[in-house]
N, C-alpha and C positions, 0 to 999 in steps of 0.2 A: 605326215598331220591330217586329223580324220576331221577336220572343221567343214561342213559342206556347203558354206554361204564361198568357199572360193571360185575365183573364173578360171586359172588357170596360171595366170601369174604369175612373176615372183611373187614374194612377200617379206616385209619387214615384220618382224615380230618385238614387240615395247616388253621386254621379260624382268620381271621386277628382281631382288636380289636383297639377302638378308641381313636387315637392321644390324645386327650385333652378333646373332650364334650363328655358324654354318648351316647351322642342319635346320633354320627357318623360310625354309623354298619348296616351292613345291615339288612333286611329280615331275608334275609339267612341263615345268621351269626348266627343271633339270633335261628331260626327255628332248624337247625344244632348240636347247643349248648343242645336246650333242648330235641333232639332226642340221641346224644352218650350217651354210658353207663359210661364214667370215661373223665374229661379236667385233661389235661395234663400241667403245666401252669410255667411259669419263674418264676411269682412271688407268691403264691397262695394270697395273702394278695391284691395284685393288682385285682386278677383274682374275688376274692371274690367282690368285690365291684362291679365290674361289673355286675355279678349274681344274685345278690341281688338286681341292680336298675334294672332289668328285671323281678325277681321273676323266679330265676333258681336255681333249686337245684342237683348238681350233685358234687360227691366224686368229690375230687379236691387233683393231686399228684403232686408234685416238680421237675418243667425239665428244668435245667437252665445247662449253660456253665461248670459248677465245679461238674454234676453228668449223665451228656449227657452219656457217655461210660455207666453207670450202668442203669439208669434206662430203655433204651431203652430192658429189658430185661423182665423189667415189662408192659411195652408198648407189648413187642410183647405173654405175657402171655392172656392178658386181649386177645387180635386178635384173640390167639391160641382158646381160648373158646369162639369163635362167638362173640367179640363184638366189637363195633366201639368206636373209641375214635377221641379226639380233642387236635390240640396240640397249644396252644397260647401264643403268649409273649404279655410284660408287653402292649403296646402297638406297634398297627403297625404289621406289615405280619410278622410271624414266619418265620425264616432264611434268613430274608432282612436284615444284623447288629445284628441278633439275633442268640439265640440258636437254635436246631433241623437239620444238617444240619446230622450229624451222624443217628440220631436216621431215618429220611427219607430213610438215603439211604439203612439201614437193614435192614426196614420196608417191601422198594423196593424188594431189593436181596431173603427176608425170600417168599415172592411171597402175597401180603396183596397189597389193595387196595391205592392209597395216592392222595387223593383230595384236590385241594386248593384251596379256595375259592378267589374273588377280594374284595380289598378291601381298609381298612386303609394303607396308604405307606406314610413317610414323604416326600420323594423324588418330588415326583410326583408335590404337591401343591406348594411346594419349588419352584421349574422348570416355572411352568406355571404366577408366580405374579412375577418374578424376571427380567423380560424384555429381558432371551438372548435367544439367538438362543434353540429353542425347538424340529429342525427337527434332529440336531442330536445331541443327548452327553452320558456321559459317567460315568454312576455311580460308583466311586469307596468303594465306604462306607466308613470304619475311617478308615486315616494315622495309623503308627505306634506311639505309643504312644511316643518314647527315640528320640529326635530331630535327633541324625545324622543319624538314619533308615527312621525317616521322611523327612528330605531334599534330600535323596539318590532317593523315592520312586517319588518326587515332582522332582527330575533331571530328571529322563525317563520320566516323564508324560509332559513334559513341550514342547514337538513338537505335542503334540495334535491337534489337529484344529481344536475337537468339545469340545462345553460344558461340565466342568468337573465338577459333584455333588460327593461330598465327606460330611459325616456327623465326627462330632464332639463335645466332651465331649465339658459342658460349663467351667470347670476348663484346659483345655484346648487350648482355643479359641484364644486371642490373640499368643500367644505361635506361634500355626499353622499359625494365620492371616500374621502376622510377617514372617513366613518361605515363604507362598507361597510370597507376595510381594515379597521380595528377591529373589526368584528363576524365578519367573516369572516373 
């Protein structure tokens, strides 16, 4: 890896993965996935499909929101043994409405490098084809799944003057759109 700011310590790479088309991945992401010693993955089945597509053979370890507190010790063990690791989410960029924040904080506080690669994220393509103002926008991520809490969040946001971007699960989309319509 050719980044000049490395301090010689092991590195955790945050590697964005394609949102839909497996071809939507950077050369650098493929290179990093080939070079790291192990890949921590939100869902190993999804990641295995990607790695197989690019003929990348790596040890995969599950790292998701339900085991993040525990799996960070395994990450630190690899890093302390001089190994480089990658963290990927199912689709898109790790930590952007996906798990990994706990792990990254602990890796940084333990003195290891964390490098985030540029790449896939759903919010920018959605924004750029929307016709909405792209000069200033607020990415909020997922609203609360509970209706009353979601409505309170929207009430707090309704005075914002820029484009607001939310993520939402398909099974809650109509409910959320109704709340947005009623509140905004």
